[in-house]
N, C-alpha and C positions, 0 to 999 in steps of 0.2 A: 837209444835207438836200436832197436833189435836188429836193424840192417846192418848197422855197424858191427853188431855182436856177431851175426852170421859172417861176415868178412873176417873178423878176429879167429873164428873157430875154424875156418878154412885152412886146411893144410896141417891141422893138428892130428896126429897119428889117433887120438882119442875123440876126437870131435865129429860132428856131423859134416859130411863132405858136400851135400847137395843141400841148395838153398831151401827147400821145402822141408828136409829135415831139420835144419837149422831153425826155420820158422816156427816148427813144431815144438822143439826143444826149449827156444827162447820163451815161447807162450807158456808152456807148461812149467818152467822155472818161475816166471813172473807170477802166475796164478797160484802156483803152489806156496810162495812167499806170501802172497796178499791173503790166501786162505789160512795160513797159519797165524798172521799178523794182524789182519783186520778185526778191530774190535778189542784188541789187547791194549793195554796201557803202555806197551813198550815196542810200538811199531811206528816207524817213520819212514815214508817214501823220499828218496831224494835222486833227483835226476843227475846222471853224470855229467850232463851239460851245464846244469846249474852249477855244480862243483867247480867245474873247469871254468866256466865264463863269470861266476859270481862267487869266488870262493869265500870272502869275508861273509857275506849274507848268508849263504849255505851253512858254513861252519857256525855262525852264530846260532842260527836256527837249531842245528844238531846239539850244540852245547846246552843251549834253554832246554831243549827236550830231554835231555840227560841229566838235567840240573847241575851242569857244571859252570861256574863262573867264566866269563870270557876272559881269555888271555891271547894277546897278540902273537905269542909263540906259536898258537895253534897253526897260523898261517904259514909257519916253516916246516909243516909236515913233510913236504916233498923232501927237504934236505935230509930230514931225519930218517926216512924210508931208504933214500940212498946210503946213508951212513950205516944202517942196519942190514942192507942187502934184501930189504923185504918188498920185492916186487917194484912195479913201476909206479910212478906219480901220475895222476891224471894229466892227459896231454891233449890240448886243444886240436893237435893235428890229427887227432882220430876221429872227431866230430864230422859227421856228414861225408865220409870217405865213400860210403855205399853209392854216393850220387855219380863218383867217377868211375867205379869199380865194378859195379852191378849192371848189366845189360837190362834193357827193358822186361824181357821175359822172366828173369831172375826177380826184377822188382815186383812185377805182377804176380808171380809165384808166391813171393814172401808175403804180399799183401793180401791174397785170396786167403790165405792161411791164418794171418795174424794181423790184418789191417785194422780190424776194429779194436784190438789192444793197443796197436800204435796210437789210434785216434784217441782212445781213452785216456792215454798217457800224455796226450798234449803234442804228439808228433804228427806233423803233415803227412798225408798220404798221396800218392801219385794216381792210384785208381779209385 
């Protein structure tokens, strides 16, 4: 959800600081990825929420897409990431944070710029 992405960027010295800026940045990144991938044989969109809430289903889809046999060890990737010190594993507590941390004006501002893309990606919008 781009609104959660906007919050995660807030406070980063290199990231957009205003919600409208974050909406434009997020939409630009999503549209660029889609433009590069749509029509290609090697493009699959996976929602963060699906990975977190339905990891086995989502990872089975990814494995099938990249033509790898399913292995239960795939589900232990968060442990492996921690061992390698490679970023953070997907975290359920990061989903929907925008509902509590963005005020109504910020939500409106984000959705005016990127609401149609949110809806296209299957996210509910407020306005």
